N, CA, C, O and the ligand as a Tripos MOL2 file, in Angstrom:
@<TRIPOS>MOLECULE
protein
  285   283    72     0     0
PROTEIN
NO_CHARGES

@<TRIPOS>ATOM
      1 N         101.9110   63.5640  264.1940 N.3       1 MET1
      2 CA        101.6490   62.3470  263.4720 C.3       1 MET1
      3 C         100.6170   62.5230  262.3200 C.2       1 MET1
      4 O         100.6550   61.9030  261.2570 O.2       1 MET1
      5 N          99.6790   63.4640  262.6780 N.am      2 VAL2
      6 CA         98.7800   63.6770  261.5910 C.3       2 VAL2
      7 C          99.3580   64.6990  260.5480 C.2       2 VAL2
      8 O          99.7380   65.8080  260.9240 O.2       2 VAL2
      9 N          99.4130   64.3470  259.3540 N.am      3 GLU3
     10 CA         99.8510   65.2390  258.3400 C.3       3 GLU3
     11 C          98.7340   65.6420  257.5100 C.2       3 GLU3
     12 O          98.0030   64.7770  257.0280 O.2       3 GLU3
     13 N          98.5290   66.9060  257.2920 N.am      4 ARG4
     14 CA         97.3620   67.3480  256.4760 C.3       4 ARG4
     15 C          97.8240   67.3760  255.0670 C.2       4 ARG4
     16 O          98.7300   68.1320  254.7150 O.2       4 ARG4
     17 N          97.2430   66.5950  254.2830 N.am      5 LYS5
     18 CA         97.4760   66.6450  252.8730 C.3       5 LYS5
     19 C          96.1490   66.7080  252.1300 C.2       5 LYS5
     20 O          95.1320   66.1570  252.5520 O.2       5 LYS5
     21 N          96.2140   67.4230  250.9760 N.am      6 SER6
     22 CA         94.9740   67.3190  250.1790 C.3       6 SER6
     23 C          95.3000   66.6620  248.8730 C.2       6 SER6
     24 O          95.8250   67.3300  247.9820 O.2       6 SER6
     25 N          95.0370   65.4690  248.7130 N.am      7 PRO7
     26 CA         95.3990   64.7620  247.4950 C.3       7 PRO7
     27 C          94.8030   65.2050  246.2340 C.2       7 PRO7
     28 O          95.3530   65.0210  245.1480 O.2       7 PRO7
     29 N          93.5700   65.8420  246.3970 N.am      8 GLU8
     30 CA         92.9900   66.0890  245.0600 C.3       8 GLU8
     31 C          93.4210   67.5490  244.6810 C.2       8 GLU8
     32 O          93.5910   67.8200  243.4920 O.2       8 GLU8
     33 N          93.5740   68.3460  245.5010 N.am      9 LYS9
     34 CA         93.9470   69.7020  245.1680 C.3       9 LYS9
     35 C          95.3640   69.9130  245.4780 C.2       9 LYS9
     36 O          95.7460   70.2280  246.6050 O.2       9 LYS9
     37 N          96.2290   69.7180  244.3640 N.am     10 LYS10
     38 CA         97.7060   69.8550  244.5230 C.3      10 LYS10
     39 C          98.0460   71.1260  243.8730 C.2      10 LYS10
     40 O          97.6210   71.4280  242.7580 O.2      10 LYS10
     41 N          98.8750   71.9250  244.6360 N.am     11 THR11
     42 CA         99.3780   73.1620  243.9930 C.3      11 THR11
     43 C         100.6880   72.8260  243.2310 C.2      11 THR11
     44 O         101.6500   72.3310  243.8180 O.2      11 THR11
     45 N         100.6940   73.0770  242.0640 N.am     12 GLU12
     46 CA        101.8440   72.7800  241.3870 C.3      12 GLU12
     47 C         102.8900   73.8430  241.5670 C.2      12 GLU12
     48 O         102.5930   75.0360  241.6240 O.2      12 GLU12
     49 N         104.1950   73.3620  241.6610 N.am     13 LYS13
     50 CA        105.2280   74.3160  241.8310 C.3      13 LYS13
     51 C         105.7940   74.7890  240.5470 C.2      13 LYS13
     52 O         105.4110   74.1870  239.5440 O.2      13 LYS13
     53 N         106.5910   75.7060  240.4060 N.am     14 CYS14
     54 CA        107.3450   76.1660  239.2970 C.3      14 CYS14
     55 C         108.2360   75.0670  238.8970 C.2      14 CYS14
     56 O         108.8230   74.3980  239.7480 O.2      14 CYS14
     57 N         108.3610   74.8530  237.6270 N.am     15 ALA15
     58 CA        109.2140   73.5660  237.1060 C.3      15 ALA15
     59 C         110.5690   73.8740  237.0420 C.2      15 ALA15
     60 O         111.3190   72.9300  236.7920 O.2      15 ALA15
     61 N         111.0870   75.0420  237.2200 N.am     16 ILE16
     62 CA        112.4310   75.4400  237.1400 C.3      16 ILE16
     63 C         113.1920   74.9430  238.3540 C.2      16 ILE16
     64 O         112.7530   75.0940  239.4940 O.2      16 ILE16
     65 N         114.2940   74.3730  238.0940 N.am     17 LYS17
     66 CA        115.2070   73.6700  239.1340 C.3      17 LYS17
     67 C         115.3980   74.5660  240.2750 C.2      17 LYS17
     68 O         115.8900   75.6780  240.0840 O.2      17 LYS17
     69 N         115.0540   74.1820  241.4380 N.am     18 GLY18
     70 CA        115.5090   74.9910  242.6230 C.3      18 GLY18
     71 C         114.4470   76.0140  242.9660 C.2      18 GLY18
     72 O         114.5040   76.5860  244.0540 O.2      18 GLY18
     73 N         113.4800   76.2770  242.1020 N.am     19 CYS19
     74 CA        112.4540   77.1710  242.3180 C.3      19 CYS19
     75 C         111.2240   76.6510  243.0560 C.2      19 CYS19
     76 O         110.6990   75.6320  242.6070 O.2      19 CYS19
     77 N         110.7040   77.2330  244.1380 N.am     20 THR20
     78 CA        109.6660   76.6500  244.9400 C.3      20 THR20
     79 C         108.4130   77.6480  244.8620 C.2      20 THR20
     80 O         107.5130   77.5540  245.6960 O.2      20 THR20
     81 N         108.3820   78.5010  243.9510 N.am     21 ASN21
     82 CA        107.1930   79.3520  243.7370 C.3      21 ASN21
     83 C         106.0480   78.6180  243.1510 C.2      21 ASN21
     84 O         106.2440   77.6930  242.3620 O.2      21 ASN21
     85 N         104.8340   79.0010  243.5140 N.am     22 GLU22
     86 CA        103.6570   78.3840  242.8770 C.3      22 GLU22
     87 C         103.6430   78.8010  241.3790 C.2      22 GLU22
     88 O         104.0560   79.8980  241.0030 O.2      22 GLU22
     89 N         103.1930   77.9500  240.6390 N.am     23 TYR23
     90 CA        103.2660   78.2430  239.1280 C.3      23 TYR23
     91 C         102.1100   79.2300  238.8110 C.2      23 TYR23
     92 O         101.0930   79.2690  239.5030 O.2      23 TYR23
     93 N         102.3150   80.0220  237.7360 N.am     24 GLU24
     94 CA        101.5160   81.0180  237.3350 C.3      24 GLU24
     95 C         100.8520   80.5940  235.9700 C.2      24 GLU24
     96 O          99.6410   80.6420  235.7520 O.2      24 GLU24
     97 N         101.8220   80.1690  235.0780 N.am     25 ARG25
     98 CA        101.4420   79.7910  233.7650 C.3      25 ARG25
     99 C         102.0540   78.4400  233.3310 C.2      25 ARG25
    100 O         103.1340   78.0720  233.7940 O.2      25 ARG25
    101 N         101.3740   77.7230  232.4620 N.am     26 SER26
    102 CA        102.0090   76.5080  232.0250 C.3      26 SER26
    103 C         102.3470   76.6690  230.5260 C.2      26 SER26
    104 O         101.5500   77.0230  229.6570 O.2      26 SER26
    105 N         103.5730   76.3730  230.3640 N.am     27 VAL27
    106 CA        104.2030   76.4240  228.9590 C.3      27 VAL27
    107 C         104.7880   75.1030  228.7200 C.2      27 VAL27
    108 O         105.1750   74.3780  229.6360 O.2      27 VAL27
    109 N         104.8550   74.7580  227.3190 N.am     28 ALA28
    110 CA        105.3390   73.4820  226.9460 C.3      28 ALA28
    111 C         106.8480   73.4020  227.5140 C.2      28 ALA28
    112 O         107.6760   74.3070  227.4070 O.2      28 ALA28
    113 N         107.0390   72.2410  228.0920 N.am     29 LYS29
    114 CA        108.3430   72.0020  228.6290 C.3      29 LYS29
    115 C         109.4860   72.2280  227.5630 C.2      29 LYS29
    116 O         110.5090   72.8640  227.8140 O.2      29 LYS29
    117 N         109.2170   71.6630  226.3960 N.am     30 ASP30
    118 CA        110.2640   71.8210  225.4510 C.3      30 ASP30
    119 C         110.5290   73.2900  225.0910 C.2      30 ASP30
    120 O         111.6610   73.6380  224.7550 O.2      30 ASP30
    121 N         109.5690   74.1060  225.1510 N.am     31 LEU31
    122 CA        109.8420   75.4550  224.8440 C.3      31 LEU31
    123 C         110.5840   76.1820  225.9310 C.2      31 LEU31
    124 O         111.3790   77.0830  225.6660 O.2      31 LEU31
    125 N         110.3100   75.7680  227.2090 N.am     32 VAL32
    126 CA        111.1530   76.2660  228.3720 C.3      32 VAL32
    127 C         112.5860   75.9390  228.1600 C.2      32 VAL32
    128 O         113.4740   76.7880  228.2380 O.2      32 VAL32
    129 N         112.7970   74.6240  227.8760 N.am     33 GLU33
    130 CA        114.1410   74.2210  227.7540 C.3      33 GLU33
    131 C         114.8260   74.7710  226.5370 C.2      33 GLU33
    132 O         116.0430   74.9540  226.5360 O.2      33 GLU33
    133 N         114.0920   75.0280  225.5330 N.am     34 GLU34
    134 CA        114.6780   75.7870  224.2890 C.3      34 GLU34
    135 C         115.1110   77.1320  224.6540 C.2      34 GLU34
    136 O         116.1390   77.6060  224.1710 O.2      34 GLU34
    137 N         114.3540   77.7960  225.5140 N.am     35 ALA35
    138 CA        114.7880   79.1150  225.9480 C.3      35 ALA35
    139 C         116.0320   79.0790  226.7700 C.2      35 ALA35
    140 O         116.5960   80.1180  227.1170 O.2      35 ALA35
    141 N         116.4810   77.8420  227.0960 N.am     36 GLY36
    142 CA        117.7930   77.7640  227.8570 C.3      36 GLY36
    143 C         117.6250   77.8130  229.3250 C.2      36 GLY36
    144 O         118.5600   78.1090  230.0690 O.2      36 GLY36
    145 N         116.3020   77.4930  229.7920 N.am     37 MET37
    146 CA        116.1270   77.4360  231.1870 C.3      37 MET37
    147 C         116.0360   75.9180  231.6120 C.2      37 MET37
    148 O         115.5760   75.0380  230.8850 O.2      37 MET37
    149 N         116.5360   75.7260  232.8910 N.am     38 GLU38
    150 CA        116.6450   74.3400  233.3400 C.3      38 GLU38
    151 C         115.4210   73.9250  234.0910 C.2      38 GLU38
    152 O         115.0890   74.4270  235.1660 O.2      38 GLU38
    153 N         114.7160   72.9060  233.4180 N.am     39 VAL39
    154 CA        113.4920   72.3780  234.0980 C.3      39 VAL39
    155 C         113.8090   71.2120  234.8260 C.2      39 VAL39
    156 O         114.5900   70.3640  234.3940 O.2      39 VAL39
    157 N         113.1950   71.1300  235.9900 N.am     40 ASP40
    158 CA        113.4110   69.9680  236.8940 C.3      40 ASP40
    159 C         112.9780   68.6580  236.2290 C.2      40 ASP40
    160 O         111.9030   68.6020  235.6310 O.2      40 ASP40
    161 N         113.7340   67.6870  236.3160 N.am     41 GLU41
    162 CA        113.5410   66.4270  235.5320 C.3      41 GLU41
    163 C         112.1590   65.8350  235.8890 C.2      41 GLU41
    164 O         111.4820   65.2480  235.0450 O.2      41 GLU41
    165 N         111.7810   66.0020  237.1190 N.am     42 ASP42
    166 CA        110.4010   65.3260  237.6100 C.3      42 ASP42
    167 C         109.2930   65.9630  236.8840 C.2      42 ASP42
    168 O         108.2440   65.3400  236.7240 O.2      42 ASP42
    169 N         109.4600   67.2700  236.3890 N.am     43 GLN43
    170 CA        108.3170   67.8900  235.7530 C.3      43 GLN43
    171 C         108.0470   67.4510  234.4270 C.2      43 GLN43
    172 O         108.9320   67.3090  233.5840 O.2      43 GLN43
    173 N         106.7920   67.2250  234.2220 N.am     44 LYS44
    174 CA        106.3100   66.8150  232.8550 C.3      44 LYS44
    175 C         105.8230   68.0190  232.0180 C.2      44 LYS44
    176 O         105.8060   68.0080  230.7870 O.2      44 LYS44
    177 N         105.4230   69.0720  232.7940 N.am     45 LYS45
    178 CA        105.0170   70.2870  232.0370 C.3      45 LYS45
    179 C         105.7800   71.4550  232.4700 C.2      45 LYS45
    180 O         106.3330   71.4710  233.5700 O.2      45 LYS45
    181 N         105.8320   72.3790  231.6970 N.am     46 GLY46
    182 CA        106.6840   73.5260  231.9390 C.3      46 GLY46
    183 C         105.8020   74.5020  232.7400 C.2      46 GLY46
    184 O         105.3460   75.5100  232.1990 O.2      46 GLY46
    185 N         105.5580   74.2000  234.0440 N.am     47 TYR47
    186 CA        104.9830   75.1960  234.8790 C.3      47 TYR47
    187 C         105.8890   76.2260  235.3120 C.2      47 TYR47
    188 O         106.9460   75.9210  235.8650 O.2      47 TYR47
    189 N         105.5600   77.4270  235.1040 N.am     48 LEU48
    190 CA        106.3700   78.5050  235.4030 C.3      48 LEU48
    191 C         105.7940   79.5180  236.4890 C.2      48 LEU48
    192 O         104.6230   79.8900  236.4090 O.2      48 LEU48
    193 N         106.5040   79.8890  237.3440 N.am     49 CYS49
    194 CA        105.9630   81.0180  238.3030 C.3      49 CYS49
    195 C         106.0190   82.2820  237.5100 C.2      49 CYS49
    196 O         106.4690   82.3140  236.3650 O.2      49 CYS49
    197 N         105.5580   83.3070  238.1360 N.am     50 LYS50
    198 CA        105.4320   84.6140  237.5330 C.3      50 LYS50
    199 C         106.7990   85.1200  237.1870 C.2      50 LYS50
    200 O         106.9510   85.7030  236.1130 O.2      50 LYS50
    201 N         107.8170   84.9440  238.0140 N.am     51 GLU51
    202 CA        109.1980   85.5210  237.6230 C.3      51 GLU51
    203 C         109.7730   84.5750  236.5190 C.2      51 GLU51
    204 O         110.4740   85.0860  235.6460 O.2      51 GLU51
    205 N         109.5580   83.4110  236.5010 N.am     52 HIS52
    206 CA        110.3260   82.6230  235.5270 C.3      52 HIS52
    207 C         109.4440   82.6920  234.1860 C.2      52 HIS52
    208 O         109.9820   82.4510  233.1050 O.2      52 HIS52
    209 N         108.2180   82.9910  234.2610 N.am     53 TYR53
    210 CA        107.4600   83.1770  233.0970 C.3      53 TYR53
    211 C         107.9200   84.4260  232.3140 C.2      53 TYR53
    212 O         108.0340   84.4810  231.0900 O.2      53 TYR53
    213 N         108.1730   85.4360  233.2050 N.am     54 LYS54
    214 CA        108.7370   86.6720  232.6880 C.3      54 LYS54
    215 C         110.0980   86.4210  232.0260 C.2      54 LYS54
    216 O         110.3980   86.8860  230.9260 O.2      54 LYS54
    217 N         110.8750   85.6720  232.7560 N.am     55 GLU55
    218 CA        112.3140   85.4110  232.1640 C.3      55 GLU55
    219 C         112.1930   84.5590  230.9410 C.2      55 GLU55
    220 O         112.9540   84.7230  229.9880 O.2      55 GLU55
    221 N         111.2260   83.6270  230.9470 N.am     56 TYR56
    222 CA        111.0160   82.7380  229.6720 C.3      56 TYR56
    223 C         110.7320   83.6560  228.5910 C.2      56 TYR56
    224 O         111.4080   83.6390  227.5620 O.2      56 TYR56
    225 N         109.7050   84.5080  228.7770 N.am     57 LYS57
    226 CA        109.2820   85.4690  227.6140 C.3      57 LYS57
    227 C         110.4150   86.2740  227.1320 C.2      57 LYS57
    228 O         110.6220   86.3910  225.9240 O.2      57 LYS57
    229 N         111.1960   86.8620  228.0660 N.am     58 LYS58
    230 CA        112.4010   87.5490  227.7620 C.3      58 LYS58
    231 C         113.3460   86.8090  226.8620 C.2      58 LYS58
    232 O         113.7950   87.2720  225.8140 O.2      58 LYS58
    233 N         113.6390   85.5010  227.4040 N.am     59 ARG59
    234 CA        114.5030   84.7590  226.6790 C.3      59 ARG59
    235 C         114.0300   84.3490  225.2860 C.2      59 ARG59
    236 O         114.7270   84.5150  224.2850 O.2      59 ARG59
    237 N         112.9710   83.8780  225.2730 N.am     60 SER60
    238 CA        112.3750   83.3600  223.8880 C.3      60 SER60
    239 C         112.2250   84.4630  222.8380 C.2      60 SER60
    240 O         112.2200   84.2360  221.6280 O.2      60 SER60
    241 N         112.0940   85.7770  223.4360 N.am     61 LYS61
    242 CA        112.2130   86.9160  222.5540 C.3      61 LYS61
    243 C         113.6010   87.1390  221.9910 C.2      61 LYS61
    244 O         113.8680   87.3650  220.8120 O.2      61 LYS61
    245 N         114.4240   87.0430  222.9800 N.am     62 ASN62
    246 CA        115.8800   87.2190  222.5760 C.3      62 ASN62
    247 C         116.4370   86.2590  221.6180 C.2      62 ASN62
    248 O         117.2590   86.5520  220.7500 O.2      62 ASN62
    249 N         115.8700   84.9260  221.8570 N.am     63 GLU63
    250 CA        116.2740   83.9030  220.9960 C.3      63 GLU63
    251 C         116.0190   84.0990  219.5080 C.2      63 GLU63
    252 O         116.8040   83.7620  218.6220 O.2      63 GLU63
    253 N         114.7070   84.7440  219.3110 N.am     64 ARG64
    254 CA        114.2410   85.0230  218.0530 C.3      64 ARG64
    255 C         115.1220   86.0970  217.3130 C.2      64 ARG64
    256 O         115.3550   86.0700  216.1050 O.2      64 ARG64
    257 N         115.5570   86.9980  218.1540 N.am     65 LYS65
    258 CA        116.3980   88.1130  217.7170 C.3      65 LYS65
    259 C         117.8690   87.6670  217.3490 C.2      65 LYS65
    260 O         118.5250   88.3310  216.5450 O.2      65 LYS65
    261 N         118.3060   86.6850  217.8690 N.am     66 ILE66
    262 CA        119.6320   86.1810  217.5680 C.3      66 ILE66
    263 C         119.6780   85.8980  216.0330 C.2      66 ILE66
    264 O         118.8240   85.2280  215.4510 O.2      66 ILE66
    265 N         120.7730   86.4820  215.4310 N.am     67 GLY67
    266 CA        120.9070   86.2510  214.0540 C.3      67 GLY67
    267 C         120.7230   87.6960  213.3900 C.2      67 GLY67
    268 O         121.3910   88.0660  212.4240 O.2      67 GLY67
    269 N         119.8010   88.4230  213.9800 N.am     68 THR68
    270 CA        119.6170   89.7640  213.3630 C.3      68 THR68
    271 C         120.4530   90.7910  214.1150 C.2      68 THR68
    272 O         120.7220   91.8650  213.5780 O.2      68 THR68
    273 N         120.8550   90.5060  215.2900 N.am     69 LEU69
    274 CA        121.7160   91.2810  216.1080 C.3      69 LEU69
    275 C         123.1490   90.8410  215.9480 C.2      69 LEU69
    276 O         123.5180   89.7190  216.2940 O.2      69 LEU69
    277 N         123.9570   91.7510  215.4120 N.am     70 GLY70
    278 CA        125.3770   91.4900  215.4090 C.3      70 GLY70
    279 C         126.1420   92.0570  216.6230 C.2      70 GLY70
    280 O         125.6590   92.9410  217.3310 O.2      70 GLY70
    281 N         127.2870   91.5430  216.8200 N.am     71 HIS71
    282 CA        128.0510   92.0070  217.9580 C.3      71 HIS71
    283 C         128.7680   93.3200  217.6170 C.2      71 HIS71
    284 O         129.4730   93.8760  218.4600 O.2      71 HIS71
    285 ZN        110.0980   79.9330  239.2760 Zn       72 ZN72
@<TRIPOS>BOND
     1     1     2 1
     2     2     3 1
     3     3     4 2
     4     3     5 am
     5     5     6 1
     6     6     7 1
     7     7     8 2
     8     7     9 am
     9     9    10 1
    10    10    11 1
    11    11    12 2
    12    11    13 am
    13    13    14 1
    14    14    15 1
    15    15    16 2
    16    15    17 am
    17    17    18 1
    18    18    19 1
    19    19    20 2
    20    19    21 am
    21    21    22 1
    22    22    23 1
    23    23    24 2
    24    23    25 am
    25    25    26 1
    26    26    27 1
    27    27    28 2
    28    27    29 am
    29    29    30 1
    30    30    31 1
    31    31    32 2
    32    31    33 am
    33    33    34 1
    34    34    35 1
    35    35    36 2
    36    35    37 am
    37    37    38 1
    38    38    39 1
    39    39    40 2
    40    39    41 am
    41    41    42 1
    42    42    43 1
    43    43    44 2
    44    43    45 am
    45    45    46 1
    46    46    47 1
    47    47    48 2
    48    47    49 am
    49    49    50 1
    50    50    51 1
    51    51    52 2
    52    51    53 am
    53    53    54 1
    54    54    55 1
    55    55    56 2
    56    55    57 am
    57    57    58 1
    58    58    59 1
    59    59    60 2
    60    59    61 am
    61    61    62 1
    62    62    63 1
    63    63    64 2
    64    63    65 am
    65    65    66 1
    66    66    67 1
    67    67    68 2
    68    67    69 am
    69    69    70 1
    70    70    71 1
    71    71    72 2
    72    71    73 am
    73    73    74 1
    74    74    75 1
    75    75    76 2
    76    75    77 am
    77    77    78 1
    78    78    79 1
    79    79    80 2
    80    79    81 am
    81    81    82 1
    82    82    83 1
    83    83    84 2
    84    83    85 am
    85    85    86 1
    86    86    87 1
    87    87    88 2
    88    87    89 am
    89    89    90 1
    90    90    91 1
    91    91    92 2
    92    91    93 am
    93    93    94 1
    94    94    95 1
    95    95    96 2
    96    95    97 am
    97    97    98 1
    98    98    99 1
    99    99   100 2
   100    99   101 am
   101   101   102 1
   102   102   103 1
   103   103   104 2
   104   103   105 am
   105   105   106 1
   106   106   107 1
   107   107   108 2
   108   107   109 am
   109   109   110 1
   110   110   111 1
   111   111   112 2
   112   111   113 am
   113   113   114 1
   114   114   115 1
   115   115   116 2
   116   115   117 am
   117   117   118 1
   118   118   119 1
   119   119   120 2
   120   119   121 am
   121   121   122 1
   122   122   123 1
   123   123   124 2
   124   123   125 am
   125   125   126 1
   126   126   127 1
   127   127   128 2
   128   127   129 am
   129   129   130 1
   130   130   131 1
   131   131   132 2
   132   131   133 am
   133   133   134 1
   134   134   135 1
   135   135   136 2
   136   135   137 am
   137   137   138 1
   138   138   139 1
   139   139   140 2
   140   139   141 am
   141   141   142 1
   142   142   143 1
   143   143   144 2
   144   143   145 am
   145   145   146 1
   146   146   147 1
   147   147   148 2
   148   147   149 am
   149   149   150 1
   150   150   151 1
   151   151   152 2
   152   151   153 am
   153   153   154 1
   154   154   155 1
   155   155   156 2
   156   155   157 am
   157   157   158 1
   158   158   159 1
   159   159   160 2
   160   159   161 am
   161   161   162 1
   162   162   163 1
   163   163   164 2
   164   163   165 am
   165   165   166 1
   166   166   167 1
   167   167   168 2
   168   167   169 am
   169   169   170 1
   170   170   171 1
   171   171   172 2
   172   171   173 am
   173   173   174 1
   174   174   175 1
   175   175   176 2
   176   175   177 am
   177   177   178 1
   178   178   179 1
   179   179   180 2
   180   179   181 am
   181   181   182 1
   182   182   183 1
   183   183   184 2
   184   183   185 am
   185   185   186 1
   186   186   187 1
   187   187   188 2
   188   187   189 am
   189   189   190 1
   190   190   191 1
   191   191   192 2
   192   191   193 am
   193   193   194 1
   194   194   195 1
   195   195   196 2
   196   195   197 am
   197   197   198 1
   198   198   199 1
   199   199   200 2
   200   199   201 am
   201   201   202 1
   202   202   203 1
   203   203   204 2
   204   203   205 am
   205   205   206 1
   206   206   207 1
   207   207   208 2
   208   207   209 am
   209   209   210 1
   210   210   211 1
   211   211   212 2
   212   211   213 am
   213   213   214 1
   214   214   215 1
   215   215   216 2
   216   215   217 am
   217   217   218 1
   218   218   219 1
   219   219   220 2
   220   219   221 am
   221   221   222 1
   222   222   223 1
   223   223   224 2
   224   223   225 am
   225   225   226 1
   226   226   227 1
   227   227   228 2
   228   227   229 am
   229   229   230 1
   230   230   231 1
   231   231   232 2
   232   231   233 am
   233   233   234 1
   234   234   235 1
   235   235   236 2
   236   235   237 am
   237   237   238 1
   238   238   239 1
   239   239   240 2
   240   239   241 am
   241   241   242 1
   242   242   243 1
   243   243   244 2
   244   243   245 am
   245   245   246 1
   246   246   247 1
   247   247   248 2
   248   247   249 am
   249   249   250 1
   250   250   251 1
   251   251   252 2
   252   251   253 am
   253   253   254 1
   254   254   255 1
   255   255   256 2
   256   255   257 am
   257   257   258 1
   258   258   259 1
   259   259   260 2
   260   259   261 am
   261   261   262 1
   262   262   263 1
   263   263   264 2
   264   263   265 am
   265   265   266 1
   266   266   267 1
   267   267   268 2
   268   267   269 am
   269   269   270 1
   270   270   271 1
   271   271   272 2
   272   271   273 am
   273   273   274 1
   274   274   275 1
   275   275   276 2
   276   275   277 am
   277   277   278 1
   278   278   279 1
   279   279   280 2
   280   279   281 am
   281   281   282 1
   282   282   283 1
   283   283   284 2
@<TRIPOS>SUBSTRUCTURE
     1 MET1         2 RESIDUE 1 A MET
     2 VAL2         6 RESIDUE 1 A VAL
     3 GLU3        10 RESIDUE 1 A GLU
     4 ARG4        14 RESIDUE 1 A ARG
     5 LYS5        18 RESIDUE 1 A LYS
     6 SER6        22 RESIDUE 1 A SER
     7 PRO7        26 RESIDUE 1 A PRO
     8 GLU8        30 RESIDUE 1 A GLU
     9 LYS9        34 RESIDUE 1 A LYS
    10 LYS10       38 RESIDUE 1 A LYS
    11 THR11       42 RESIDUE 1 A THR
    12 GLU12       46 RESIDUE 1 A GLU
    13 LYS13       50 RESIDUE 1 A LYS
    14 CYS14       54 RESIDUE 1 A CYS
    15 ALA15       58 RESIDUE 1 A ALA
    16 ILE16       62 RESIDUE 1 A ILE
    17 LYS17       66 RESIDUE 1 A LYS
    18 GLY18       70 RESIDUE 1 A GLY
    19 CYS19       74 RESIDUE 1 A CYS
    20 THR20       78 RESIDUE 1 A THR
    21 ASN21       82 RESIDUE 1 A ASN
    22 GLU22       86 RESIDUE 1 A GLU
    23 TYR23       90 RESIDUE 1 A TYR
    24 GLU24       94 RESIDUE 1 A GLU
    25 ARG25       98 RESIDUE 1 A ARG
    26 SER26      102 RESIDUE 1 A SER
    27 VAL27      106 RESIDUE 1 A VAL
    28 ALA28      110 RESIDUE 1 A ALA
    29 LYS29      114 RESIDUE 1 A LYS
    30 ASP30      118 RESIDUE 1 A ASP
    31 LEU31      122 RESIDUE 1 A LEU
    32 VAL32      126 RESIDUE 1 A VAL
    33 GLU33      130 RESIDUE 1 A GLU
    34 GLU34      134 RESIDUE 1 A GLU
    35 ALA35      138 RESIDUE 1 A ALA
    36 GLY36      142 RESIDUE 1 A GLY
    37 MET37      146 RESIDUE 1 A MET
    38 GLU38      150 RESIDUE 1 A GLU
    39 VAL39      154 RESIDUE 1 A VAL
    40 ASP40      158 RESIDUE 1 A ASP
    41 GLU41      162 RESIDUE 1 A GLU
    42 ASP42      166 RESIDUE 1 A ASP
    43 GLN43      170 RESIDUE 1 A GLN
    44 LYS44      174 RESIDUE 1 A LYS
    45 LYS45      178 RESIDUE 1 A LYS
    46 GLY46      182 RESIDUE 1 A GLY
    47 TYR47      186 RESIDUE 1 A TYR
    48 LEU48      190 RESIDUE 1 A LEU
    49 CYS49      194 RESIDUE 1 A CYS
    50 LYS50      198 RESIDUE 1 A LYS
    51 GLU51      202 RESIDUE 1 A GLU
    52 HIS52      206 RESIDUE 1 A HIS
    53 TYR53      210 RESIDUE 1 A TYR
    54 LYS54      214 RESIDUE 1 A LYS
    55 GLU55      218 RESIDUE 1 A GLU
    56 TYR56      222 RESIDUE 1 A TYR
    57 LYS57      226 RESIDUE 1 A LYS
    58 LYS58      230 RESIDUE 1 A LYS
    59 ARG59      234 RESIDUE 1 A ARG
    60 SER60      238 RESIDUE 1 A SER
    61 LYS61      242 RESIDUE 1 A LYS
    62 ASN62      246 RESIDUE 1 A ASN
    63 GLU63      250 RESIDUE 1 A GLU
    64 ARG64      254 RESIDUE 1 A ARG
    65 LYS65      258 RESIDUE 1 A LYS
    66 ILE66      262 RESIDUE 1 A ILE
    67 GLY67      266 RESIDUE 1 A GLY
    68 THR68      270 RESIDUE 1 A THR
    69 LEU69      274 RESIDUE 1 A LEU
    70 GLY70      278 RESIDUE 1 A GLY
    71 HIS71      282 RESIDUE 1 A HIS
    72 ZN72       285 GROUP 0 **** ****
């Protein structure tokens, strides 16, 4: 019956849909979506876990390269 919750200290989770990792970096949600990653609708900020932050950086880098890279 007793559920331990700490209302003040809340650990934010990664904002990516389906990801339950703790967040490592906060990135503007818009930028995360722009990178083509799916942010959970409940999230107001683009909290990213380590793995997703890595992916975000990779994707945003690639995005900028599009146009200069031909097929
Ligand atoms: Zn994640």
